[in-house]
Each structure stands twice: as structure tokens, then as C-alpha cells.
Residue, then its C-alpha position, 0 to 999 in steps of 0.5 A: r538510506v535516500q540521501r547515503e545513496g544519492l538517489a534523486n527519484v525515491v520521496p519518503v511520504k508519512g500518511s495518516g490511515s487511510r490518507p496517504g498524503l499524496d497529490a494527485a496523479c503525482c507518483d508512479a509507482v507506491l510500495l506498501v511494506g507491513v501495514v496494511h494490516e494496521i490500516e482500519d478502511r483498506v478500500a478508503l486506502f487503496g482508492n486514494l492511493g489509485r488518484a495519487l498514481k499516473p496512469g499506467g501506474r502501480l501499487g506493490v503490497v508487501d504484507f504478512r502471510p496468514g498464519d502465525s509462523g515467522p514474525g509479524p502480527g499475530a494470525a487473527e491481523r493479517v490478511p489475506a491475500e484476497t483480501i486484499e485484491r478484492e477490496a483493491t478491486s472496490a477502489d477500482l484498481r485492477l489487479i495486473 
């Protein structure tokens, strides 16, 4: 889609686990969609992503709401927003 739409400011990068595969201070923004519940060491992931962000950069997280309604993983696998916020704070990120 990035190529089809001619977007020059988007670079998809494949990481592994808590290692996002990004260089230090390389990103203005990082968006995680539907993957946070899959990561075992989210504090390490958030720390690595924090290092990849340029000063003033932003990390966005979109994942499945707790409970077992709708599509997505089972209720036991879903991560509450409060847990994500606490883990991101533990990785020295600031909630805004």
C-alpha cells in the first residue's frame, strides 16, 4: 500500500519480540497495532522503542480491549490499558 500510494515517509520494519530492529533516534513516530498482547517482555520493547524515537517522538499503541467480545485474542491474552501504561512508564516513557 505504501508503494501504491507513493508514501515516501513510511518505512515498514520487521522486528522480533522486544527487539524492534530500529536504529537510535530514527523515528518521529512508532505505531503498534494489535501486537502488544503478543510480546512477552513489553517493558524491554517499550524501552527499545523509546531509544528509537527522536526527541519529542511519539509511540502509539492500539490493541484489543479487555474482555472476550469482538475479534482478537481470548480474554486471558488481552492486556488492559493500565498495564500497558505502567509498563511504558517503567521503560521511561511518558504518557501524554
